[in-house]
N, C-alpha and C positions, 0 to 999 in steps of 0.2 A: 504492500498500501504505499502510494506515495503522500509527502504531504507539501504543502504549500508555504510560500516563503512564510509569512506571520507563523505558522504552528512553529516552524523551524527557528525564528526570531524569538517568541517565547521561549520556548527550547532554552537558546542561547542566556537569554535574559534573565530566566530563573537557576538553570546552572552558575553563572557567576553572581548570583544571591548570597544563592547556598555556597561556594567559594569565599566568598567575601565574608560571612556571617563565619565560618568555620577560621578565618583567619584572625578573625576580631575576637574571638574569642578563645584562640591561643595565644594571643597577645593578653587578654583581659585577664590571663589566670597564671602570667608569668609576674613575680613580685618582686625582679631586681629591679636596679636603675635606684636612681636620686630620687630619695623623697625627702618634703618638707614636712618638717613635725606640724601639733595642732597650732603652736603658740610664733611657730616662724623662728623661734631661736636657733634651730639648726637643722643640717638635711642630715641622713642619712644613708648611706649607700651600701646596696641589698645587690647580693652576690652569694653566686653558686661555685661553694669550696668541697672539691671533693662528694658533692653532692647533696653533700646539705648545705643552706642559706645561714646566711651570714651578714649580719650591719653593722655597718660602724659611723661615726660620727667623719663626715666627710667638709661640712664648713660650718661656721658657729657665727652666728650675729653681731657676739662680742669677742672677735678673739683670743688666745691667750688664757682658757678657759682651764681651772686645774680637777681633779678629779681630788677635791678634798672633805665628802662625805665616805669616803669608801673604807671600812672598820677597819681594814689592814692598812694600817700608818704609813708603809715602803710606796704604797700605793697613790697617797694621798695630795704626792708630788710629781704626777704623770699629767699629760696630756691631754684634756679630755676631744680635743684632735686626731683621729685616728682610734677613739676606745671602744674596744666592741658595746655594742648596745644589746645586741640579735646577737644569740650565742644559740651555736651547731642546730637549727631549726631543719626537724624533719618531717618529711610531706606525708599527711595521714589520708592513709589509703580511701581510694574512692571518691576526694571528696577537695580542691581545691586549695590545700587549706596548711600550712607548717605550723611544729610546735615545737617549743624549746622552751630556751628561757630569756626575756629581757631583766636588761639592767637597767637599774634606776638611777641614774646618780643622784638626783634632788634627796634620796635617802643613803646612797650609798647599799639599795639594797637588791640579791635575784629573784622572779617572780618567772613563776610559771608562763607561760603565754602563746598565741597564736596566730599566727598573721594571716589573713584571708583577701587578696586582691578583691575589690570591685568595681568591676568596669575596667578600664583600660589606664584610669587617670588616679586612682584610691585605693589606697592599704589600710585597710580596718586591722588593727593592733589592740588585745584585750591580752591583759595581769591577772592572776588571782594569787594570794596568798595562802597558800595552803590549804587551795579548793573555797575558797568564799574569800570576800570583798575584791570581787571583780572589777573591774572598771578597764575603760579602755578608750582610743581619740582614734580620728580618723588622718591618713596624712595625704597630703598631697601631689603627685606627681612632678617634679620638675629638672628629671633626668633618661631617656630611652634606655629599657631595658637592655642589662650586657650580656656578651657570653661568659660561661665558666670560666676559669683558669685555667689555661692552661699547663703551669708553672705547675700546680698539684697533680694533674692527672699523671706530668713527667715522671714527679717525684717518685709518685705512688708503683706506676707500672715498669717504670724503664730500667731498663736489665744491667745487673750488675756488675762489670767488669773492674780488671783492674790498672786503676790509672796509669795513662802512660803508655797506653799498649794496644794496633790498630784492632780493630774486628775480625772475626775472621769470616771469609767465606761459607755457610751452611753449608755445601757442596762439598768443598775442597778441604774446606777445613787452613786457607793459607788464608795470608792476612789481604781482606779485601780494600781493593786497587777503584772504586767505587769514590767518588769525588765527596765531600763530607758534606749533609742536608744546610739549609740554610737555619740559622737559628732563629728560636722562637721568638714572636716578639713579646717584649717587654712585660708590656701592663696589657691586657688585656680586660683586665678588670676597669678600667679607666672609661668615664662616663662624657666627662669634659675634661679632656687634655688640657694639661696647664698652658700659659701664653708661651709662643717665644719669647719676646721681650715684655722681661718683667714690668708691672704702673712701676710709674717714676715714684720717689719719696716725694712725702707731702713734705713741704716746708713749715720749717720751726711755728709751733705755735698752730697751725692748722689741722683743724679737725677731719679723721678720716672716720666717714661716719659707716659710707659704703663699703668697708677694706673688706676683703678677698683673703680667703687663707691659701696656700699654696694646695694646688689638686695631690691627692694621697695617692692615685693610680691604683695599681691594684689592690685592693684588701687581701686577697688570699698570704698576698706575701707578708703580711704585717707578723711580726712574730708573735704575738697574742690567739692569731689565726692560724700559722703556720704549726706550730707549734700543736695544736690538736689536730688539725686536717689530716695530715702528714701521718 
């Protein structure tokens, strides 16, 4: 049976709608990227590190913050920029949500937490103390989704050879003469690359109200994450 041009056109349009819906749904379920917290004082960069989601402070409205409320005295002087906020969050079965822990720098405490994308541009954060006293807020997307870090997958799955020896051919056992593979990118968790030319310093007495912190790059390489993710 032959179909007329209108029928074919309708089929193409419907297929396009279905495809677009699938693409939007996939994007909506991606929690990675940079997110502005509800009160606007910081952006949190979320990335997948060795299969789980981590989030760190990637930008702060008032630069130079310290983790002064941490109960561990040794950590009270650490910068809040680059500090893990969402910790080792694992995908929940059959739902677009991840659960783990969230660190609240306002009181220095860890809470059981769940993150859930709502559409493409919002992320719901829910945190509870001992299963009750639950509260949450909604973050707004300010950076696009970002890929998982190859640095962690390479560190986790790369063969461990003797330093300084050439790789051997699988067929003959002789040293391989193939050209070395190109180096992997240094930072794939970077949502907003740092500018090539840094902003000029303010004149004495000039207030830098819109000061931006330097980009932190691939969060999976940060020591506080790498020691858990590798």
